[in-house]
C-alpha positions as CSV (number, residue, x, y, z in Angstrom):
1,M,-43.6,27.9,34.1
2,K,-41.6,30.4,36.1
3,L,-42.9,33.3,34.0
4,S,-46.6,32.4,34.5
5,H,-46.1,32.1,38.3
6,M,-44.6,35.6,38.6
7,L,-47.6,37.1,36.6
8,M,-50.1,35.6,38.9
9,V,-48.5,36.9,42.1
10,A,-48.2,40.4,40.7
11,A,-51.9,40.5,39.7
12,A,-53.3,39.5,43.2
13,P,-53.2,43.0,45.0
14,F,-55.1,44.7,42.1
15,A,-57.9,42.1,42.5
16,L,-58.4,43.1,46.2
17,V,-58.7,46.9,45.5
18,A,-61.0,46.8,42.6
19,C,-62.6,43.7,41.1
20,S,-63.4,45.6,38.0
21,A,-59.8,46.4,37.2
22,E,-58.5,44.5,34.3
23,S,-55.6,42.1,35.0
24,P,-52.8,42.5,32.6
25,A,-53.0,39.8,29.8
26,P,-50.4,37.1,30.3
27,Q,-47.6,37.0,27.7
28,T,-47.7,34.3,25.2
29,L,-44.8,32.1,24.4
30,A,-44.4,33.9,21.1
31,E,-44.0,37.2,23.0
32,V,-41.3,35.9,25.3
33,E,-37.9,36.7,23.7
34,T,-35.9,33.5,23.5
35,P,-32.1,34.1,23.7
36,A,-30.5,33.3,20.3
37,E,-28.4,30.2,20.3
38,P,-24.7,30.8,19.7
39,A,-23.7,30.1,16.1
40,A,-22.2,26.7,15.6
41,E,-18.5,26.6,15.1
42,P,-17.6,25.6,11.5
43,A,-16.5,22.0,11.3
44,A,-12.8,21.4,10.9
45,A,-11.8,20.7,7.3
46,E,-10.9,17.1,6.7
47,A,-7.4,16.4,5.5
48,P,-7.3,15.6,1.8
49,A,-6.9,11.9,1.0
50,A,-3.5,10.9,-0.1
51,A,-3.2,10.5,-3.9
52,P,-2.8,6.8,-4.9
53,A,0.7,5.9,-6.0
54,A,1.2,5.8,-9.8
55,W,1.4,2.4,-11.4
56,I,4.5,1.9,-13.6
57,A,5.5,-0.6,-16.2
58,R,8.9,-0.8,-17.9
59,G,10.8,-2.7,-20.5
60,N,14.1,-2.8,-22.4
61,E,15.5,-2.9,-25.9
62,P,14.4,-0.2,-26.6
63,G,13.9,1.2,-23.1
64,W,10.3,2.3,-22.3
65,T,8.0,3.1,-19.4
66,V,4.2,3.4,-19.0
67,T,2.8,5.4,-16.1
68,L,-0.8,5.5,-15.0
69,D,-1.3,8.2,-12.3
70,G,-5.1,8.1,-12.0
71,T,-5.7,10.9,-14.6
72,T,-3.1,10.6,-17.3
73,L,-1.4,7.7,-19.2
74,T,2.2,8.5,-20.1
75,Y,4.2,6.4,-22.5
76,I,7.9,7.2,-22.8
77,Y,9.6,5.1,-25.5
78,A,12.7,4.7,-27.6
79,Y,15.0,5.4,-24.7
80,G,13.2,8.6,-23.9
81,E,13.2,10.1,-27.4
82,G,9.5,9.7,-27.8
83,Q,6.6,10.5,-25.5
84,Y,2.8,10.1,-25.8
85,E,0.2,11.3,-23.3
86,A,-3.6,10.8,-23.1
87,P,-6.3,10.9,-20.5
88,Q,-6.2,7.6,-18.6
89,P,-8.8,5.3,-20.0
90,E,-11.1,3.0,-18.0
91,A,-9.7,-0.5,-17.5
92,E,-11.3,-3.2,-19.6
93,A,-11.5,-6.6,-17.8
94,I,-9.8,-9.4,-19.7
95,E,-8.9,-13.0,-18.8
96,G,-6.1,-12.9,-16.3
97,G,-5.9,-9.1,-16.1
98,R,-7.1,-5.9,-17.7
99,R,-6.5,-3.6,-20.7
100,Y,-6.3,0.1,-21.2
101,T,-7.0,1.5,-24.6
102,T,-6.8,5.3,-25.3
103,A,-9.9,7.0,-26.7
104,D,-8.1,7.7,-30.0
105,G,-7.2,4.1,-30.4
106,V,-3.5,4.9,-30.8
107,L,-2.2,3.0,-27.7
108,S,-3.2,-0.1,-25.7
109,V,-1.6,-1.4,-22.5
110,T,-2.4,-5.0,-21.6
111,V,-1.7,-6.0,-18.0
112,I,-1.7,-9.7,-17.0
113,D,-1.4,-10.6,-13.3
114,K,1.5,-13.0,-13.8
115,T,4.9,-12.6,-12.2
116,C,7.5,-11.1,-14.6
117,A,11.3,-10.9,-14.4
118,D,13.1,-8.0,-16.0
119,D,15.0,-9.4,-18.9
120,M,18.1,-7.4,-18.0
121,S,18.3,-7.2,-14.2
122,G,16.2,-10.2,-13.3
123,M,14.2,-8.1,-10.9
124,P,10.7,-9.6,-10.3
125,Y,7.4,-7.7,-10.7
126,P,3.8,-8.8,-10.2
127,Q,2.5,-8.1,-13.7
128,T,3.4,-9.0,-17.3
129,V,2.8,-6.0,-19.6
130,T,2.4,-5.6,-23.4
131,V,2.2,-2.2,-25.0
132,Q,0.8,-1.8,-28.5
133,M,1.3,1.6,-30.2
134,E,0.0,1.4,-33.8
135,D,2.2,-1.2,-35.4
136,A,4.9,-1.3,-32.7
137,R,4.7,-3.8,-29.8
138,V,6.9,-4.1,-26.7
139,Q,6.8,-6.3,-23.7
140,G,8.0,-5.8,-20.1
141,C,7.0,-5.9,-16.4
142,G,4.7,-3.8,-14.3
143,G,3.7,-3.0,-10.7
144,D,5.6,-2.7,-7.4
145,T,8.0,-5.5,-6.3
146,N,6.8,-4.9,-2.7
147,D,3.4,-6.2,-3.7
148,L,5.1,-9.6,-4.3
149,L,7.0,-9.5,-0.9
150,K,4.7,-7.9,1.6
151,G,3.0,-10.2,4.2
152,E,4.1,-13.3,6.1
153,W,6.0,-16.2,4.5
154,A,6.9,-19.6,6.0
155,V,10.4,-20.9,5.4
156,I,10.3,-24.4,4.1
157,E,13.9,-25.1,3.2
158,V,17.3,-23.7,4.2
159,N,20.3,-24.7,2.0
160,G,18.5,-27.8,0.8
161,P,17.2,-29.6,3.9
162,P,13.6,-28.9,4.9
163,V,12.9,-27.0,8.1
164,M,13.0,-29.3,11.1
165,P,9.6,-30.8,12.2
166,G,8.2,-28.8,15.1
167,S,10.3,-25.7,14.4
168,E,9.0,-22.5,12.7
169,L,10.9,-20.1,10.6
170,T,9.1,-17.1,9.1
171,M,9.7,-13.9,7.2
172,T,7.3,-11.0,7.3
173,F,8.0,-8.1,4.9
174,E,6.8,-4.6,5.9
175,P,7.4,-2.2,2.9
176,D,8.3,1.4,3.5
177,V,6.1,4.0,1.7
178,A,7.8,4.5,-1.6
179,P,8.5,8.1,-2.6
180,A,6.7,9.4,-5.6
181,P,8.8,9.2,-8.8
182,G,10.4,12.5,-9.7
183,S,9.5,12.1,-13.3
184,P,7.2,9.7,-15.2
185,G,8.7,6.2,-15.3
186,Q,11.5,7.0,-12.8
187,F,12.7,3.8,-11.1
188,V,12.0,3.7,-7.3
189,P,13.6,0.8,-5.5
190,A,11.5,-1.3,-3.1
191,A,12.6,-1.2,0.5
192,G,11.4,-1.9,4.1
193,R,11.8,-4.1,7.1
194,V,11.7,-7.9,7.4
195,G,11.6,-10.0,10.5
196,G,10.0,-13.1,12.1
197,K,10.8,-16.3,13.8
198,A,14.2,-17.9,13.3
199,G,13.3,-21.3,14.9
200,C,14.5,-20.4,18.4
201,N,14.8,-16.6,18.5
202,Q,13.0,-13.6,17.0
203,Y,15.0,-11.6,14.4
204,G,14.8,-8.4,12.3
205,A,16.5,-6.7,9.4
206,T,16.1,-4.2,6.6
207,Y,15.8,-5.0,3.0
208,S,16.0,-3.3,-0.4
209,V,15.3,-4.6,-3.9
210,S,16.7,-2.9,-7.0
211,G,17.9,-3.9,-10.4
212,E,21.0,-5.4,-8.6
213,G,18.8,-7.9,-6.7
214,L,17.7,-8.2,-3.1
215,V,19.9,-7.0,-0.2
216,V,19.1,-7.9,3.4
217,S,21.2,-6.0,6.0
218,N,21.4,-5.0,9.6
219,V,20.3,-8.5,10.8
220,F,19.8,-8.8,14.5
221,S,18.1,-11.4,16.8
222,T,17.3,-12.1,20.4
223,E,19.7,-14.4,22.3
224,M,17.6,-17.2,23.8
225,A,19.3,-20.6,24.0
226,C,17.6,-23.7,22.6
227,E,18.5,-27.3,21.7
228,L,21.7,-27.6,19.7
229,D,20.1,-28.8,16.4
230,L,17.6,-26.0,16.5
231,M,20.4,-23.5,17.2
232,E,22.4,-24.9,14.2
233,Q,19.4,-24.5,11.9
234,E,18.8,-21.0,13.1
235,A,22.5,-20.0,12.6
236,A,22.4,-21.4,9.0
237,F,19.2,-19.5,8.3
238,L,20.5,-16.1,9.6
239,D,23.8,-16.6,7.8
240,A,22.1,-17.3,4.5
241,L,19.7,-14.4,5.0
242,G,22.5,-11.9,5.5
243,K,24.1,-13.0,2.2
244,V,21.1,-13.0,0.0
245,S,21.5,-11.3,-3.4
246,M,19.0,-12.8,-5.7
247,I,15.2,-13.3,-5.6
248,T,12.9,-15.4,-7.9
249,F,9.3,-16.6,-7.8
250,D,8.1,-19.8,-9.4
251,E,4.7,-20.4,-11.1
252,G,3.2,-21.7,-7.8
253,G,4.0,-18.5,-6.0
254,E,6.9,-19.8,-3.9
255,M,9.8,-17.5,-3.4
256,E,13.5,-18.4,-3.6
257,L,16.3,-16.3,-2.1
258,R,19.9,-17.1,-3.1
259,D,23.3,-15.8,-2.6
260,A,26.3,-15.7,-4.9
261,E,27.3,-19.2,-3.7
262,F,23.7,-20.5,-4.5
263,R,22.8,-21.1,-0.8
264,Q,19.0,-21.1,-0.9
265,I,16.1,-20.2,1.2
266,Y,12.7,-21.4,-0.1
267,L,9.5,-19.8,1.2
268,R,5.8,-20.3,0.8
269,R,3.2,-17.6,1.6
270,K,1.3,-18.3,4.8
């Protein structure tokens, strides 16, 4: 619009001097040079997604491990004397779990989603695993112990008596990000933070789970005063928690924490 207005003003004097003089033809939009738009800046490259953690199963007598890292299935057996690798097969759904069978048919790994305790250490794992390699079969446990722990649990018993009516004791496990194994099948302990309600006060601690059992350490709590019976229950809970050394799960999914003197804390997932 501005360009057309300027052309009309410039042509008016020539019309007064000689009507026969030709007015300059107005420029078309096509003839008007449009400034080039600046080139768009390239989009910032997205950070690559973190690789999923490898799934590991293990067993004893003779010692063996299976690792699935998303691309490769690695089976180390006979205490490390034998090793077999193949492209990781697709999982076949079966009742209660899944099965991986290599393309050459040499190896199959059956994973059942049922809690398993290591037959030497007693450490719990979320899956029961059977490995078949030709005519040889071994059984063991698979998965990450943290998968059994993480989330919020309600304490239902402390050293035998049930938790007092109207009081609330909880444990919430927050696992740390486990470092990647340095080699296929390398054991990586589960660890993280735990905390919750102790009946009167809030508390927190760190935990670790290894072949030696469960260790809860660095227990601390707030210091609010409550009724005497509530404080006594809280003191018993925090004392038992700081001395925990064993962990088991029953078929119903309830968790039991015990110490060397068999003081017990029973928990149910909330």
